[in-house]
Backbone as ProteinMPNN parsed JSONL, in Angstrom:
{"seq_chain_A": "MFENTELLEYFPSVILPSLVVTFKIMIFSAAISMSLGVVFGVLLFITDKDGLWEKAVLHTVLAKITDILRAFPTIILIVSLAPLTRMIVGTAVGANAAIVGISFVCTPFATRMIENALQGVDSSLIKAAQSFGASTGQIIYRVLLVEALPSIVSNYTILLINMLNVSTIAGAVGAGGLGAIALTYGYQRFDYGIMYFIVLILLIIVLAIQGASTLLYKKLK", "coords_chain_A": {"N_chain_A": [[215.145, 86.491, 49.26], [217.73, 86.876, 50.123], [218.224, 89.5, 49.595], [218.491, 91.754, 51.298], [220.607, 91.205, 52.94], [223.209, 91.593, 55.371], [225.667, 90.505, 55.229], [228.262, 90.982, 54.044], [228.971, 93.305, 55.349], [229.121, 92.56, 58.038], [230.919, 90.491, 58.02], [233.875, 90.861, 58.307], [234.019, 92.114, 60.828], [232.401, 90.791, 62.672], [231.704, 88.046, 62.029], [234.178, 86.733, 61.357], [235.745, 87.114, 63.807], [234.071, 85.598, 65.484], [234.39, 83.099, 64.405], [237.019, 82.543, 65.091], [236.685, 82.418, 67.867], [235.046, 80.154, 68.03], [236.81, 78.16, 67.111], [238.715, 78.343, 69.148], [237.21, 77.51, 71.385], [236.612, 74.882, 70.572], [239.185, 73.677, 70.264], [240.434, 73.845, 72.827], [238.474, 72.639, 74.436], [238.39, 70.118, 73.278], [241.008, 69.211, 73.779], [240.989, 69.041, 76.581], [238.728, 67.351, 77.235], [239.265, 65.043, 75.706], [241.726, 64.219, 76.723], [241.071, 63.702, 79.42], [239.226, 61.749, 78.858], [240.834, 59.647, 77.94], [242.212, 58.999, 80.299], [240.102, 58.258, 82.124], [238.799, 56.365, 80.547], [240.732, 54.353, 80.161], [240.999, 53.652, 82.834], [238.431, 52.632, 83.367], [238.549, 50.388, 81.715], [240.718, 48.792, 82.692], [239.912, 48.252, 85.28], [237.756, 46.644, 85.058], [235.987, 43.447, 85.102], [238.224, 40.736, 85.163], [240.201, 42.401, 84.311], [243.306, 44.321, 83.969], [243.743, 45.52, 86.383], [241.751, 44.715, 88.381], [238.983, 46.071, 89.894], [236.122, 46.009, 91.252], [234.222, 47.669, 92.604], [235.172, 50.319, 92.189], [235.083, 50.371, 89.398], [232.326, 50.071, 88.917], [231.241, 52.392, 90.142], [232.506, 54.446, 88.659], [231.568, 53.824, 86.093], [228.801, 54.185, 86.401], [228.631, 56.939, 87.019], [229.628, 57.999, 84.642], [227.659, 57.143, 82.796], [225.368, 58.407, 83.802], [225.986, 61.136, 83.463], [226.151, 61.204, 80.699], [223.525, 60.905, 80.055], [222.232, 63.296, 80.489], [220.547, 66.035, 78.937], [222.27, 68.123, 76.65], [222.178, 71.034, 76.657], [220.884, 71.563, 79.063], [222.658, 70.497, 80.93], [224.922, 72.126, 80.532], [223.911, 74.637, 81.322], [223.235, 74.064, 83.988], [225.718, 73.76, 85.042], [226.649, 76.265, 85.484], [227.208, 77.599, 88.066], [229.52, 76.158, 88.913], [231.196, 76.637, 86.737], [231.458, 79.417, 86.922], [232.864, 79.56, 89.292], [235.287, 78.424, 88.555], [236.344, 79.864, 86.284], [235.511, 82.43, 86.731], [233.319, 83.532, 85.476], [230.114, 82.916, 83.923], [229.536, 83.099, 81.303], [230.65, 83.483, 77.873], [233.662, 82.529, 76.016], [235.606, 81.132, 77.586], [234.064, 80.14, 79.682], [232.417, 78.478, 78.213], [234.233, 76.546, 77.379], [234.767, 75.152, 79.749], [232.196, 74.088, 80.33], [231.591, 72.568, 77.97], [233.717, 70.777, 77.923], [233.144, 69.323, 80.205], [230.711, 68.193, 79.45], [231.45, 66.577, 77.246], [233.423, 64.81, 78.137], [232.438, 62.343, 79.42], [231.484, 60.954, 77.14], [233.829, 60.712, 75.659], [235.215, 59.075, 77.385], [233.801, 56.598, 77.303], [234.21, 56.023, 74.613], [236.971, 55.576, 74.483], [237.151, 53.357, 76.182], [235.637, 51.477, 74.695], [237.235, 51.303, 72.404], [239.558, 50.158, 73.464], [238.573, 47.713, 74.271], [238.424, 46.426, 71.9], [240.931, 45.52, 71.354], [243.032, 42.763, 70.744], [242.975, 40.204, 73.06], [244.979, 38.337, 73.305], [247.325, 39.652, 72.765], [247.7, 41.163, 75.044], [248.065, 39.134, 76.936], [250.394, 38.018, 75.93], [252.202, 40.122, 76.334], [252.156, 40.202, 79.11], [253.301, 37.741, 79.672], [255.894, 38.226, 78.997], [256.697, 39.708, 81.067], [255.894, 42.357, 81.252], [254.933, 45.438, 82.775], [251.878, 46.795, 84.224], [251.589, 49.467, 83.442], [253.288, 49.552, 81.202], [251.96, 47.798, 79.494], [249.605, 49.211, 79.068], [250.497, 51.607, 77.762], [252.201, 50.718, 75.695], [250.992, 48.632, 74.412], [248.03, 48.445, 74.583], [247.053, 51.169, 74.038], [248.474, 51.718, 71.723], [247.675, 49.695, 69.903], [244.975, 50.247, 69.817], [244.831, 52.698, 68.655], [244.007, 53.45, 65.902], [241.191, 53.036, 66.098], [240.623, 54.788, 68.16], [241.195, 57.248, 66.961], [239.207, 57.267, 64.983], [236.862, 57.197, 66.581], [237.186, 59.527, 68.106], [236.986, 61.418, 66.152], [234.267, 61.488, 65.593], [233.469, 62.474, 68.067], [234.696, 65.008, 68.03], [233.368, 66.297, 65.942], [230.811, 66.282, 67.01], [231.353, 67.923, 69.133], [231.677, 70.371, 67.9], [229.055, 70.792, 67.188], [227.93, 70.978, 69.767], [229.249, 73.262, 70.707], [228.107, 75.153, 69.086], [225.443, 75.044, 69.903], [225.833, 75.906, 72.517], [226.291, 78.556, 72.077], [223.854, 79.749, 72.205], [223.415, 80.181, 74.851], [225.107, 82.13, 75.744], [227.78, 81.571, 75.078], [229.114, 82.57, 72.897], [230.778, 82.727, 69.667], [230.201, 81.014, 66.486], [227.614, 79.961, 66.636], [226.188, 81.744, 68.272], [226.259, 84.034, 66.679], [224.873, 83.196, 64.39], [222.367, 82.876, 65.51], [221.765, 85.424, 66.686], [222.443, 87.495, 64.765], [221.565, 86.351, 62.435], [219.128, 84.511, 62.531], [217.35, 85.874, 64.409], [217.241, 88.423, 63.322], [216.249, 87.949, 60.887], [218.055, 87.645, 58.815], [218.907, 85.837, 56.419], [221.049, 85.408, 54.804], [223.378, 85.709, 56.384], [222.864, 83.675, 58.252], [222.749, 81.259, 56.726], [225.246, 81.331, 55.595], [226.898, 80.919, 57.775], [226.089, 78.343, 58.393], [227.177, 77.087, 56.156], [229.917, 77.49, 56.661], [230.208, 75.901, 58.975], [229.636, 73.416, 57.869], [231.812, 73.096, 56.126], [233.897, 72.967, 57.994], [233.241, 70.57, 59.316], [233.511, 68.715, 57.185], [236.232, 69.027, 56.678], [237.378, 68.12, 59.084], [236.494, 65.445, 59.058], [237.671, 64.538, 56.681], [240.453, 64.822, 57.215], [240.644, 63.082, 59.355], [239.989, 60.62, 58.16], [242.16, 60.229, 56.427], [244.243, 60.064, 58.324], [243.429, 57.833, 59.771], [243.617, 55.775, 57.825], [246.35, 55.813, 57.423], [247.328, 55.023, 59.922], [246.148, 52.553, 60.157]], "CA_chain_A": [[215.458, 86.116, 50.639], [219.06, 87.358, 50.467], [218.405, 90.844, 49.047], [218.86, 92.743, 52.314], [221.583, 90.641, 53.865], [224.342, 92.433, 55.779], [226.774, 89.565, 55.347], [229.549, 91.613, 53.733], [229.252, 94.314, 56.377], [229.442, 91.934, 59.321], [231.903, 89.412, 57.885], [235.178, 91.099, 58.946], [233.941, 92.627, 62.2], [231.61, 89.933, 63.562], [231.753, 86.619, 61.705], [235.548, 86.228, 61.496], [236.08, 86.946, 65.231], [233.29, 84.5, 66.064], [235.007, 81.866, 63.918], [238.188, 82.356, 65.96], [236.161, 81.993, 69.171], [234.589, 78.773, 67.877], [238.005, 77.307, 67.069], [239.295, 78.35, 70.496], [236.374, 76.645, 72.22], [236.766, 73.494, 70.139], [240.541, 73.175, 70.501], [240.678, 73.658, 74.262], [237.517, 71.644, 74.94], [238.833, 68.813, 72.783], [242.219, 68.826, 74.503], [240.634, 68.671, 77.955], [237.825, 66.195, 77.311], [239.91, 63.862, 75.147], [242.751, 63.783, 77.68], [240.36, 63.077, 80.539], [238.611, 60.535, 78.333], [241.858, 58.6, 77.936], [242.46, 58.608, 81.695], [238.96, 57.537, 82.686], [238.52, 55.208, 79.703], [241.707, 53.322, 80.54], [240.647, 53.223, 84.189], [237.261, 51.76, 83.231], [238.94, 49.134, 81.074], [241.597, 47.945, 83.514], [239.247, 47.872, 86.534], [236.638, 45.752, 84.746], [236.201, 42.049, 85.452], [239.36, 40.122, 84.462], [241.064, 43.459, 83.796], [244.677, 44.362, 84.467], [243.701, 45.993, 87.775], [240.326, 44.497, 88.647], [238.424, 46.751, 91.069], [234.703, 45.995, 90.907], [233.517, 48.829, 93.159], [235.632, 51.505, 91.464], [234.565, 50.281, 88.028], [230.88, 50.308, 88.946], [231.007, 53.805, 90.454], [232.938, 55.248, 87.512], [230.661, 53.534, 84.977], [227.504, 54.809, 86.684], [228.79, 58.392, 86.877], [229.768, 58.251, 83.206], [226.369, 56.954, 82.127], [224.439, 59.442, 84.276], [226.344, 62.396, 82.81], [225.814, 61.095, 79.274], [222.069, 60.917, 79.898], [221.721, 64.659, 80.607], [220.502, 66.87, 77.729], [223.454, 68.981, 76.601], [221.939, 72.426, 77.035], [220.535, 71.591, 80.484], [223.878, 70.251, 81.694], [225.762, 73.32, 80.441], [223.302, 75.675, 82.157], [223.315, 73.658, 85.392], [227.118, 73.869, 85.47], [227.0, 77.688, 85.588], [227.901, 77.939, 89.321], [230.862, 75.576, 88.885], [231.943, 77.379, 85.721], [231.762, 80.734, 87.486], [233.878, 79.367, 90.318], [236.558, 78.066, 87.927], [236.871, 80.9, 85.384], [235.056, 83.752, 87.157], [232.136, 83.966, 84.733], [229.321, 81.815, 83.371], [229.317, 83.369, 79.883], [231.869, 83.694, 77.11], [234.381, 81.367, 75.49], [236.237, 80.362, 78.656], [232.994, 79.413, 80.369], [231.969, 77.417, 77.304], [235.248, 75.489, 77.393], [234.525, 74.346, 80.952], [230.948, 73.351, 80.169], [231.67, 71.588, 76.885], [234.645, 69.732, 78.374], [232.399, 68.501, 81.161], [229.688, 67.462, 78.695], [232.024, 65.619, 76.297], [234.318, 63.844, 78.778], [231.843, 61.002, 79.55], [231.435, 60.307, 75.826], [235.212, 60.356, 75.334], [235.562, 57.95, 78.257], [233.23, 55.374, 76.74], [234.847, 55.767, 73.322], [238.273, 54.971, 74.766], [236.9, 52.013, 76.712], [235.216, 50.623, 73.579], [238.399, 51.079, 71.538], [240.461, 49.229, 74.157], [237.937, 46.394, 74.279], [238.641, 45.824, 70.593], [242.304, 45.016, 71.255], [243.123, 41.308, 70.906], [243.424, 39.86, 74.418], [246.21, 37.539, 73.234], [248.453, 40.582, 72.816], [247.878, 41.508, 76.457], [248.632, 37.957, 77.597], [251.776, 37.887, 75.469], [252.984, 41.145, 77.035], [252.277, 39.768, 80.505], [254.231, 36.606, 79.726], [257.243, 38.776, 78.892], [256.973, 40.448, 82.293], [255.572, 43.787, 81.128], [254.13, 45.991, 83.862], [250.568, 47.3, 83.807], [251.815, 50.716, 82.723], [253.863, 49.246, 79.888], [250.902, 47.196, 78.677], [248.672, 50.279, 78.696], [251.08, 52.575, 76.833], [252.898, 50.121, 74.558], [250.158, 47.622, 73.753], [246.621, 48.815, 74.467], [246.828, 52.44, 73.344], [249.061, 51.636, 70.377], [246.811, 48.85, 69.074], [243.639, 50.846, 69.712], [244.947, 54.055, 68.129], [243.104, 53.735, 64.77], [239.811, 53.137, 66.591], [240.535, 56.019, 68.948], [241.12, 58.348, 65.993], [237.878, 57.216, 64.371], [235.867, 57.571, 67.592], [237.374, 60.922, 68.503], [236.484, 62.253, 65.055], [232.835, 61.648, 65.881], [233.373, 63.353, 69.235], [235.087, 66.362, 67.651], [232.263, 66.852, 65.162], [229.738, 66.535, 67.974], [231.787, 69.06, 69.944], [231.335, 71.55, 67.104], [227.609, 70.932, 67.358], [227.682, 71.44, 71.136], [229.724, 74.645, 70.826], [227.109, 75.983, 68.411], [224.297, 75.104, 70.813], [226.229, 76.71, 73.672], [226.201, 79.962, 71.693], [222.525, 80.244, 72.579], [223.396, 80.508, 76.281], [226.153, 83.09, 76.081], [229.142, 81.101, 74.838], [229.731, 83.26, 71.776], [231.104, 81.863, 68.544], [229.34, 81.02, 65.304], [226.233, 79.688, 67.02], [225.584, 82.987, 68.766], [226.099, 84.955, 65.551], [223.782, 82.678, 63.559], [221.109, 83.126, 66.218], [221.519, 86.85, 66.92], [222.512, 88.3, 63.542], [220.877, 85.669, 61.353], [217.751, 84.091, 62.78], [216.516, 86.885, 65.075], [217.102, 89.594, 62.445], [215.761, 87.443, 59.598], [219.102, 87.795, 57.801], [219.193, 84.459, 56.039], [222.375, 85.371, 54.199], [224.323, 85.439, 57.469], [222.557, 82.385, 58.868], [223.141, 80.147, 55.865], [226.693, 81.394, 55.404], [227.482, 80.259, 58.946], [225.836, 76.913, 58.188], [228.175, 76.649, 55.177], [231.2, 77.427, 57.365], [230.17, 74.721, 59.839], [229.707, 72.248, 56.991], [233.2, 72.993, 55.657], [234.695, 72.512, 59.135], [232.94, 69.146, 59.521], [234.122, 67.959, 56.09], [237.683, 69.078, 56.874], [237.69, 67.214, 60.196], [236.271, 64.071, 58.614], [238.679, 64.209, 55.681], [241.742, 64.653, 57.89], [240.545, 61.865, 60.163], [240.021, 59.458, 57.266], [243.552, 60.064, 55.991], [245.036, 59.617, 59.472], [243.007, 56.462, 60.093], [244.194, 54.873, 56.828], [247.792, 55.755, 57.654], [247.562, 54.251, 61.141], [245.652, 51.19, 59.961]], "C_chain_A": [[216.805, 86.679, 51.094], [219.299, 88.809, 50.036], [218.963, 91.829, 50.071], [219.877, 92.218, 53.321], [222.723, 91.616, 54.142], [225.598, 91.587, 55.977], [228.124, 90.228, 55.128], [229.942, 92.634, 54.786], [229.741, 93.667, 57.674], [230.54, 90.874, 59.234], [233.233, 89.719, 58.58], [235.089, 91.457, 60.426], [233.241, 91.691, 63.179], [231.831, 88.445, 63.285], [233.159, 86.04, 61.867], [235.973, 86.085, 62.956], [235.32, 85.793, 65.882], [233.825, 83.143, 65.613], [236.23, 81.521, 64.765], [237.758, 81.843, 67.331], [235.717, 80.533, 69.115], [235.76, 77.808, 67.851], [238.671, 77.225, 68.44], [238.53, 77.405, 71.415], [236.597, 75.18, 71.87], [238.123, 72.921, 70.512], [240.772, 72.891, 71.98], [239.729, 72.627, 74.864], [237.931, 70.239, 74.52], [240.049, 68.322, 73.555], [241.891, 68.326, 75.907], [239.813, 67.389, 77.996], [238.461, 64.923, 76.761], [240.991, 63.323, 76.073], [242.11, 63.081, 78.872], [239.694, 61.78, 80.1], [239.583, 59.371, 78.301], [242.085, 58.078, 79.351], [241.321, 57.746, 82.232], [238.595, 56.3, 81.865], [239.451, 54.047, 80.011], [241.367, 52.76, 81.915], [239.428, 52.296, 84.176], [237.654, 50.387, 82.69], [239.736, 48.234, 82.014], [240.951, 47.519, 84.828], [238.06, 46.944, 86.307], [236.984, 44.314, 85.147], [237.27, 41.436, 84.552], [240.277, 41.164, 83.829], [242.451, 43.412, 84.405], [244.743, 44.768, 85.936], [242.248, 45.917, 88.248], [239.892, 45.117, 89.976], [236.931, 46.945, 90.808], [233.966, 47.244, 91.371], [233.878, 50.099, 92.398], [235.069, 51.525, 90.047], [233.077, 50.616, 87.983], [230.556, 51.776, 89.178], [231.339, 54.687, 89.254], [232.005, 55.055, 86.321], [229.308, 54.213, 85.177], [227.568, 56.323, 86.509], [228.866, 58.77, 85.401], [228.425, 58.166, 82.493], [225.349, 58.008, 82.538], [224.716, 60.765, 83.571], [226.011, 62.364, 81.321], [224.315, 61.214, 79.033], [221.48, 62.322, 79.941], [221.636, 65.327, 79.237], [221.615, 67.914, 77.777], [223.206, 70.377, 77.145], [221.611, 72.548, 78.515], [221.777, 71.404, 81.341], [224.785, 71.474, 81.685], [225.23, 74.426, 81.34], [223.438, 75.333, 83.635], [224.731, 73.748, 85.943], [227.556, 75.314, 85.684], [227.691, 78.053, 86.903], [229.334, 77.402, 89.369], [231.748, 76.318, 87.896], [232.369, 78.742, 86.239], [232.869, 80.633, 88.538], [235.256, 79.107, 89.702], [237.154, 79.218, 87.126], [236.364, 82.302, 85.709], [233.843, 84.284, 86.436], [231.404, 82.751, 84.185], [229.01, 82.021, 81.896], [230.658, 83.58, 79.192], [232.568, 82.396, 76.753], [234.98, 80.502, 76.589], [235.218, 79.542, 79.435], [232.502, 78.251, 79.515], [232.943, 76.249, 77.295], [235.04, 74.564, 78.585], [233.289, 73.47, 80.767], [231.026, 72.256, 79.131], [232.624, 70.452, 77.242], [233.943, 68.763, 79.308], [231.375, 67.631, 80.438], [230.301, 66.326, 77.875], [232.923, 64.56, 76.931], [233.687, 62.46, 78.96], [231.769, 60.239, 78.227], [232.835, 59.859, 75.403], [235.655, 59.14, 76.139], [235.053, 56.633, 77.69], [233.859, 55.02, 75.397], [236.204, 55.1, 73.504], [238.092, 53.546, 75.271], [236.525, 51.051, 75.583], [236.375, 50.307, 72.641], [239.353, 50.065, 72.163], [239.883, 47.817, 74.192], [238.109, 45.673, 72.945], [240.044, 45.282, 70.386], [242.314, 43.514, 71.548], [243.706, 40.971, 72.277], [244.709, 39.037, 74.412], [247.448, 38.426, 73.267], [248.752, 40.984, 74.26], [248.54, 40.349, 77.198], [250.087, 37.749, 77.195], [252.679, 38.883, 76.179], [253.185, 40.762, 78.491], [253.28, 38.631, 80.645], [255.68, 37.056, 79.619], [257.601, 39.637, 80.101], [256.686, 41.932, 82.22], [254.688, 44.228, 82.29], [252.786, 46.471, 83.319], [250.709, 48.577, 82.986], [252.359, 50.484, 81.328], [252.817, 48.642, 78.954], [249.928, 48.263, 78.189], [249.252, 51.14, 77.583], [251.662, 51.936, 75.571], [252.078, 49.069, 73.809], [248.743, 48.149, 73.507], [246.408, 50.073, 73.632], [247.377, 52.421, 71.921], [248.146, 50.841, 69.446], [245.439, 49.481, 68.836], [243.648, 52.201, 69.018], [244.061, 54.334, 66.909], [241.644, 53.894, 65.2], [239.607, 54.406, 67.398], [240.4, 57.225, 68.031], [239.732, 58.415, 65.373], [236.796, 57.678, 65.35], [235.962, 59.043, 67.969], [236.981, 61.893, 67.388], [235.0, 62.534, 65.247], [232.646, 62.618, 67.038], [233.676, 64.795, 68.865], [233.989, 67.047, 66.84], [231.078, 67.166, 66.072], [230.068, 67.739, 68.85], [231.517, 70.38, 69.216], [229.845, 71.843, 67.231], [227.274, 71.502, 68.735], [228.108, 72.893, 71.306], [228.755, 75.615, 70.16], [225.869, 76.148, 69.282], [224.607, 76.009, 71.998], [226.196, 78.203, 73.363], [224.876, 80.584, 72.081], [222.442, 80.635, 74.045], [224.623, 81.329, 76.682], [227.575, 82.661, 75.826], [229.862, 81.904, 73.768], [230.007, 82.292, 70.643], [230.063, 81.919, 67.44], [227.872, 80.786, 65.644], [225.51, 80.934, 67.476], [225.329, 83.965, 67.628], [224.954, 84.504, 64.649], [222.429, 82.974, 64.192], [220.779, 84.616, 66.271], [221.442, 87.66, 65.629], [221.761, 87.666, 62.372], [219.411, 85.429, 61.628], [216.882, 85.21, 63.343], [216.315, 88.138, 64.228], [216.597, 89.211, 61.057], [216.759, 87.686, 58.465], [219.572, 86.394, 57.412], [220.547, 84.319, 55.344], [223.43, 85.029, 55.233], [224.108, 84.034, 58.027], [223.048, 81.219, 58.015], [224.639, 80.157, 55.552], [227.404, 80.708, 56.57], [227.252, 78.753, 58.879], [226.858, 76.334, 57.213], [229.551, 76.521, 55.82], [231.275, 76.172, 58.232], [230.28, 73.441, 59.02], [231.131, 72.024, 56.501], [234.105, 72.478, 56.773], [234.496, 71.015, 59.366], [233.608, 68.294, 58.444], [235.64, 67.922, 56.224], [238.115, 68.123, 57.982], [237.572, 65.76, 59.749], [237.321, 63.638, 57.6], [240.04, 63.953, 56.296], [241.755, 63.367, 58.707], [240.643, 60.607, 59.306], [241.437, 59.173, 56.782], [244.424, 59.515, 57.116], [244.705, 58.173, 59.831], [243.638, 55.458, 59.126], [245.697, 54.717, 57.034], [248.12, 54.886, 58.862], [247.178, 52.789, 60.967], [246.647, 50.368, 59.144]], "O_chain_A": [[217.013, 86.931, 52.28], [220.426, 89.3, 50.098], [219.818, 92.65, 49.738], [219.986, 92.74, 54.431], [223.145, 92.366, 53.261], [226.468, 91.915, 56.784], [229.037, 90.056, 55.936], [231.126, 92.803, 55.079], [230.66, 94.169, 58.322], [231.037, 90.411, 60.261], [233.689, 88.903, 59.381], [235.994, 91.133, 61.196], [233.461, 91.784, 64.386], [232.113, 87.675, 64.203], [233.318, 84.969, 62.452], [236.511, 85.042, 63.329], [235.865, 85.091, 66.734], [233.729, 82.157, 66.344], [236.452, 80.361, 65.112], [238.386, 80.945, 67.89], [235.98, 79.765, 70.04], [235.718, 76.758, 68.492], [239.135, 76.16, 68.846], [239.126, 76.601, 72.132], [236.753, 74.338, 72.754], [238.207, 71.803, 71.02], [241.251, 71.816, 72.341], [240.135, 71.828, 75.708], [237.836, 69.292, 75.3], [240.116, 67.155, 73.94], [242.437, 67.323, 76.366], [240.16, 66.448, 78.71], [238.224, 63.837, 77.29], [241.157, 62.109, 76.198], [242.547, 62.006, 79.282], [239.607, 60.826, 80.873], [239.209, 58.237, 78.598], [242.143, 56.869, 79.575], [241.547, 56.644, 82.731], [238.135, 55.301, 82.418], [239.017, 52.899, 80.111], [241.436, 51.551, 82.138], [239.399, 51.294, 84.89], [237.154, 49.359, 83.147], [239.453, 47.041, 82.116], [241.38, 46.539, 85.437], [237.426, 46.505, 87.267], [238.127, 44.009, 85.486], [237.23, 41.593, 83.332], [241.042, 40.85, 82.917], [242.739, 42.569, 85.255], [245.681, 44.408, 86.647], [241.607, 46.941, 88.483], [240.374, 44.734, 91.041], [236.53, 47.942, 90.207], [233.175, 47.815, 90.62], [232.997, 50.865, 92.006], [234.632, 52.567, 89.557], [232.628, 51.358, 87.11], [229.701, 52.343, 88.498], [230.56, 55.563, 88.879], [231.687, 56.014, 85.618], [228.737, 54.754, 84.231], [226.668, 56.923, 85.921], [228.246, 59.74, 84.966], [228.096, 59.028, 81.677], [224.551, 58.454, 81.713], [223.787, 61.442, 83.131], [225.632, 63.385, 80.746], [223.883, 61.58, 77.94], [220.356, 62.533, 79.485], [222.567, 65.2, 78.442], [221.868, 68.514, 78.821], [223.949, 70.851, 78.004], [222.007, 73.518, 79.16], [221.936, 72.072, 82.362], [225.358, 71.826, 82.717], [226.0, 75.081, 82.042], [223.725, 76.21, 84.451], [224.93, 73.804, 87.157], [228.711, 75.565, 86.027], [228.693, 78.767, 86.865], [230.249, 78.098, 89.809], [232.913, 76.596, 88.183], [233.502, 79.172, 86.024], [233.708, 81.527, 88.652], [236.274, 79.52, 90.259], [238.338, 79.521, 87.268], [236.742, 83.264, 85.04], [233.374, 85.379, 86.744], [231.996, 81.687, 84.004], [228.301, 81.215, 81.294], [231.673, 83.824, 79.843], [232.132, 81.31, 77.134], [234.879, 79.276, 76.539], [235.476, 78.395, 79.802], [232.207, 77.172, 80.03], [232.53, 75.092, 77.213], [235.126, 73.343, 78.455], [233.327, 72.265, 81.015], [230.58, 71.135, 79.374], [232.371, 69.296, 76.903], [234.12, 67.548, 79.219], [231.196, 66.462, 80.782], [229.737, 65.233, 77.813], [233.161, 63.515, 76.325], [234.355, 61.467, 78.673], [231.966, 59.025, 78.195], [233.008, 58.769, 74.858], [236.381, 58.282, 75.636], [235.801, 55.66, 77.609], [234.021, 53.842, 75.08], [236.55, 54.172, 72.772], [238.797, 52.635, 74.838], [237.04, 49.935, 75.523], [236.492, 49.188, 72.142], [239.894, 49.208, 71.465], [240.628, 46.838, 74.149], [237.957, 44.454, 72.87], [240.325, 44.655, 69.364], [241.673, 43.058, 72.495], [244.808, 41.407, 72.611], [245.448, 39.035, 75.396], [248.503, 38.005, 73.741], [249.911, 41.127, 74.648], [249.46, 40.553, 77.989], [250.914, 37.353, 78.016], [253.79, 38.541, 76.583], [254.263, 40.972, 79.048], [254.021, 38.567, 81.626], [256.588, 36.369, 80.086], [258.681, 40.226, 80.152], [257.187, 42.696, 83.045], [253.809, 43.489, 82.732], [252.585, 46.543, 82.107], [250.04, 48.752, 81.968], [251.942, 51.144, 80.377], [252.795, 48.943, 77.76], [249.48, 48.229, 77.043], [248.59, 51.382, 76.574], [251.623, 52.538, 74.498], [252.436, 48.669, 72.701], [248.313, 48.282, 72.361], [245.676, 50.053, 72.641], [246.807, 53.039, 71.022], [247.875, 51.272, 68.325], [244.822, 49.276, 67.791], [242.59, 52.795, 68.81], [243.408, 55.377, 66.879], [240.946, 54.785, 64.717], [238.547, 55.029, 67.331], [239.592, 58.118, 68.284], [239.15, 59.493, 65.252], [235.917, 58.46, 64.986], [234.947, 59.721, 68.132], [236.679, 63.057, 67.654], [234.538, 63.663, 65.086], [231.77, 63.481, 66.996], [232.995, 65.71, 69.328], [233.715, 68.232, 67.028], [230.424, 68.198, 65.918], [229.177, 68.483, 69.26], [231.172, 71.382, 69.841], [229.434, 72.996, 67.364], [226.438, 72.398, 68.858], [227.421, 73.671, 71.968], [228.597, 76.752, 70.603], [225.312, 77.241, 69.39], [223.757, 76.783, 72.436], [226.086, 79.025, 74.272], [224.779, 81.797, 72.265], [221.515, 81.337, 74.451], [225.11, 81.235, 77.808], [228.504, 83.312, 76.304], [231.092, 81.92, 73.731], [229.524, 81.159, 70.658], [229.163, 82.758, 67.455], [226.988, 81.356, 65.005], [224.355, 81.159, 67.114], [224.305, 84.647, 67.609], [224.158, 85.325, 64.194], [221.463, 83.284, 63.495], [219.665, 85.026, 65.946], [220.496, 88.418, 65.42], [221.367, 88.357, 61.433], [218.546, 86.068, 61.028], [215.797, 85.473, 62.823], [215.32, 88.843, 64.398], [216.527, 90.052, 60.16], [216.375, 87.903, 57.316], [220.506, 85.846, 57.998], [221.12, 83.229, 55.305], [224.278, 84.167, 55.002], [225.068, 83.295, 58.246], [223.689, 80.299, 58.523], [225.226, 79.111, 55.277], [228.394, 80.002, 56.374], [228.123, 77.973, 59.265], [227.351, 75.224, 57.413], [230.273, 75.558, 55.56], [232.283, 75.465, 58.225], [230.944, 72.491, 59.434], [231.605, 70.888, 56.463], [234.98, 71.647, 56.53], [235.459, 70.281, 59.584], [234.207, 67.264, 58.754], [236.268, 66.908, 55.921], [239.102, 67.402, 57.837], [238.449, 64.944, 60.031], [237.807, 62.508, 57.647], [240.711, 62.983, 55.946], [242.757, 62.653, 58.743], [241.304, 59.642, 59.687], [241.864, 58.02, 56.733], [245.239, 58.619, 56.901], [245.595, 57.387, 60.157], [244.136, 54.415, 59.549], [246.251, 53.634, 56.847], [249.071, 54.105, 58.834], [247.798, 51.899, 61.549], [246.403, 49.192, 58.876]]}, "name": "protein", "num_of_chains": 1, "seq": "MFENTELLEYFPSVILPSLVVTFKIMIFSAAISMSLGVVFGVLLFITDKDGLWEKAVLHTVLAKITDILRAFPTIILIVSLAPLTRMIVGTAVGANAAIVGISFVCTPFATRMIENALQGVDSSLIKAAQSFGASTGQIIYRVLLVEALPSIVSNYTILLINMLNVSTIAGAVGAGGLGAIALTYGYQRFDYGIMYFIVLILLIIVLAIQGASTLLYKKLK"}
């Protein structure tokens, strides 16, 4: 099955550059979606019933939008965002386009993860901070986010691993990266050496992310 593989030939010229592209997509997509997730997740939490800034209408609208976007199949949402992506970065294909699409896809999940992490914070800590005269901003930054940090790290690890999966899927629609190479040079050319080598790379990345996250979680906990 691996007799005619061109793995060694394509490794320096094709696979390594695609690995760099995959990391670029993941890093920038993670930075954008996780940052937006914090903003919208906090907003969902504080506008909920009995929240720090109770706004029923705003909470309902934001929650519905988040749930609707999460319900879309990933590949369909990325493709449907092509006009918006083209307007933002000037093209609907390539790494930059993938960053826009993947950020859009992952932000709703990041939002719910932050909200769930904040809901796990002991309400007595919030009441204690309020009794000392802390402002809403101080409670958010010095109590909620600090106390929820271990859960946020754990949840965002799941998101980051899923983001790797999404970036690989996006390779099938012109994003580039390891997914595109596995499909084009591996699957379509029946070069199982290349295909399974890329699977091995993805597995190593996932294990590295999970291992680093576990260490960080234990340190924060």
